[in-house]
C-alpha positions as CSV (number, residue, x, y, z in Angstrom):
1,X,-43.2,-14.0,-23.7
2,X,-40.0,-16.1,-24.0
3,X,-38.3,-13.1,-26.0
4,X,-39.1,-10.9,-23.1
5,X,-37.1,-13.1,-20.5
6,X,-34.2,-13.8,-23.1
7,X,-33.9,-10.0,-23.6
8,X,-33.8,-9.3,-19.8
9,X,-31.6,-12.3,-18.8
10,X,-29.0,-11.0,-21.3
11,X,-29.0,-7.5,-20.1
12,X,-28.9,-8.5,-16.6
13,X,-26.1,-11.1,-16.9
14,X,-24.2,-8.6,-19.0
15,X,-24.5,-6.1,-16.0
16,X,-22.5,-8.1,-13.5
17,X,-19.1,-6.7,-13.9
18,X,-16.7,-8.1,-11.5
19,X,-13.5,-6.5,-10.6
20,X,-11.8,-3.9,-12.4
21,X,-11.3,-0.4,-11.4
22,X,-14.3,1.6,-10.4
23,X,-13.9,3.9,-13.5
24,X,-14.1,1.0,-15.9
25,X,-17.1,-0.4,-14.1
26,X,-18.9,2.8,-14.2
27,X,-18.3,3.1,-18.0
28,X,-19.5,-0.4,-18.4
29,X,-22.6,0.5,-16.7
30,X,-23.1,3.7,-18.7
31,X,-22.6,1.4,-21.9
32,X,-25.5,-0.9,-20.6
33,X,-27.6,2.0,-19.9
34,X,-27.1,3.0,-23.6
35,X,-27.9,-0.4,-25.0
36,X,-31.3,-0.4,-22.9
37,X,-32.1,2.9,-24.4
38,X,-31.5,1.7,-27.8
39,X,-33.7,-1.5,-27.1
40,X,-36.4,0.8,-25.7
41,X,-36.4,2.8,-29.0
42,X,-36.5,-0.3,-31.0
43,X,-39.2,-1.5,-29.1
44,X,-41.7,1.1,-30.2
45,X,-41.2,-0.1,-33.7
46,X,-41.7,-3.7,-32.9
47,X,-45.0,-4.8,-34.5
48,X,-44.7,-8.5,-33.1
49,X,-45.4,-7.6,-29.6
50,X,-48.9,-6.5,-28.2
51,X,-49.2,-3.1,-26.5
52,X,-49.4,-4.8,-23.1
53,X,-46.1,-6.9,-23.7
54,X,-44.6,-3.5,-25.0
55,X,-45.7,-1.7,-21.9
56,X,-44.4,-4.5,-19.6
57,X,-40.9,-4.4,-21.4
58,X,-40.8,-0.8,-21.2
59,X,-41.3,-0.9,-17.4
60,X,-38.7,-3.7,-17.1
61,X,-36.3,-1.6,-19.0
62,X,-36.8,1.3,-17.0
63,X,-36.3,-0.5,-13.8
64,X,-33.1,-2.0,-15.2
65,X,-32.1,1.6,-16.1
66,X,-33.0,2.7,-12.4
67,X,-30.9,-0.3,-10.9
68,X,-28.0,0.3,-13.1
69,X,-27.9,4.1,-12.0
70,X,-28.0,3.2,-8.4
71,X,-25.0,1.0,-9.0
72,X,-23.3,3.9,-10.8
73,X,-24.1,6.2,-7.6
74,X,-22.9,3.7,-5.5
75,X,-19.7,3.3,-7.3
76,X,-19.1,7.3,-7.4
77,X,-19.8,7.3,-3.8
78,X,-17.1,4.7,-3.1
79,X,-14.6,6.7,-5.4
80,X,-15.2,9.9,-3.2
81,X,-14.8,7.9,-0.2
82,X,-11.6,6.5,-1.2
83,X,-10.4,9.9,-2.6
84,X,-11.1,11.3,0.9
85,X,-9.2,8.5,2.7
86,X,-6.3,9.1,0.2
87,X,-6.1,12.9,1.1
88,X,-6.4,12.1,4.9
89,X,-3.5,9.8,4.7
90,X,-1.4,12.1,2.7
91,X,-2.3,14.9,5.3
92,X,-1.4,12.7,8.1
93,X,2.0,11.6,6.7
94,X,2.7,15.2,5.9
95,X,1.9,16.0,9.6
96,X,4.2,13.5,10.8
97,X,7.0,14.6,8.8
98,X,6.6,18.2,10.0
99,X,6.8,17.2,13.8
100,X,10.2,18.7,15.1
101,X,10.5,21.1,12.0
102,X,8.1,23.9,12.8
103,X,6.5,22.3,15.6
104,X,9.0,21.3,18.3
105,X,8.5,18.0,20.2
106,X,10.2,17.0,23.3
107,X,13.1,15.6,21.5
108,X,13.3,18.6,19.0
109,X,13.2,21.6,21.2
110,X,15.5,24.8,20.9
111,X,16.0,26.7,24.3
112,X,16.9,30.3,23.7
113,X,17.9,32.2,26.7
114,X,18.6,36.0,26.1
């Protein structure tokens, strides 16, 4: 059983990626998922473990994959929100520059009398 906890602690500790861009964090999380998938495949060929231990490890690997996928979804949502905020600020700044050009303000009006 010590091998199970060792493998899990290694996978979990490598999952904590602090800092960096969101894209690089997503890439790192995807790489961790690939590593866990590889370990899952190797698990079936491991004759040192009993079937119960294999089933337990498989369940732990699946839960790790689920957690990593949830982190990826969370990061992607943050990226989308950030992109939306950036586009909103660009629209607001362009709207601020347009005042007085095609939309007259109190200080920028043209009175036309015919």
